[in-house]
C-alpha positions as CSV (number, residue, x, y, z in Angstrom):
1,M,66.3,77.9,-89.7
2,S,65.7,76.0,-92.8
3,E,65.8,72.6,-91.1
4,A,63.2,73.7,-88.7
5,A,61.0,75.1,-91.5
6,I,61.3,72.0,-93.4
7,L,60.6,69.4,-90.5
8,G,57.7,71.7,-89.3
9,F,56.1,71.7,-92.7
10,L,56.5,68.0,-93.1
11,Q,54.8,67.4,-89.8
12,N,51.6,68.7,-91.4
13,N,52.2,67.8,-95.0
14,E,53.1,64.8,-96.9
15,S,55.8,66.2,-99.1
16,I,57.5,69.4,-100.5
17,S,56.9,69.1,-104.2
18,D,59.3,72.0,-105.2
19,S,62.1,73.1,-103.0
20,G,62.6,76.3,-104.8
21,Q,58.9,77.2,-104.4
22,F,59.2,76.1,-100.8
23,A,62.2,78.4,-100.3
24,A,60.5,81.4,-101.8
25,E,57.3,80.9,-99.9
26,H,59.1,80.6,-96.6
27,N,61.7,83.4,-97.4
28,L,64.6,80.9,-97.3
29,D,67.7,80.6,-99.4
30,H,67.1,77.8,-101.9
31,E,70.8,76.5,-101.8
32,E,70.4,76.3,-98.1
33,V,67.2,74.4,-98.4
34,K,68.7,71.9,-100.8
35,N,71.7,71.4,-98.5
36,V,69.4,70.8,-95.5
37,I,67.2,68.3,-97.6
38,K,70.4,66.5,-98.6
39,S,71.5,66.4,-94.9
40,L,68.2,65.1,-93.6
41,Q,68.1,62.5,-96.4
42,G,71.7,61.4,-95.4
43,F,70.4,60.8,-91.8
44,R,67.4,58.9,-93.3
45,Y,65.0,61.4,-91.6
46,I,63.4,62.1,-95.0
47,E,63.2,60.5,-98.5
48,A,64.1,62.9,-101.4
49,K,63.7,62.6,-105.0
50,E,65.3,64.9,-107.6
51,T,63.4,65.9,-110.6
52,L,65.1,67.6,-113.4
53,V,63.1,70.0,-115.5
54,L,64.0,71.5,-118.9
55,T,64.3,75.2,-119.2
56,D,62.6,77.1,-122.0
57,D,65.9,76.9,-124.0
58,G,66.1,73.2,-123.2
59,K,62.6,72.6,-124.5
60,K,63.5,74.5,-127.7
61,Y,66.7,72.6,-128.2
62,A,64.9,69.2,-127.6
63,A,62.3,70.1,-130.3
64,E,64.4,71.9,-132.8
65,G,68.0,70.8,-132.0
66,S,70.8,72.8,-130.5
67,P,72.6,75.8,-132.1
68,E,75.7,73.6,-132.5
69,I,73.7,71.1,-134.6
70,H,72.2,73.8,-136.8
71,F,75.7,75.1,-137.5
72,F,77.0,71.7,-138.2
73,S,74.1,71.0,-140.6
74,A,74.7,74.2,-142.4
75,I,78.1,73.1,-143.6
76,P,77.9,71.1,-146.8
77,E,79.6,67.7,-147.2
78,E,82.4,69.5,-149.2
79,G,83.3,71.2,-145.9
80,S,83.3,74.8,-147.2
81,I,80.7,77.5,-147.0
82,S,81.0,81.3,-147.4
83,K,80.4,83.3,-144.3
84,D,77.4,85.1,-146.0
85,D,75.8,81.7,-146.9
86,L,76.3,80.4,-143.4
87,E,74.8,83.6,-141.8
88,S,71.8,83.4,-144.1
89,F,71.3,79.7,-143.5
90,L,71.4,80.2,-139.7
91,S,69.1,83.3,-139.6
């Protein structure tokens, strides 16, 4: 079903810009749509590009650093900090 929907859509449109959005709009399972796209690409029926997009957490970590780096930065060079001081630094 996904294969027919994808090929039918591409007959009248140049591309599918977002497979997740396409799946939702056509009431299809996104994992199935991705697998069909990979299969069609493997047979060279279509050309597919993968685009990775940061989540909101990913954007925050890219701008401010990850929780792990905040924790690491809270520990002084001496290598010791009280639990209360650590908690206040991280809050």
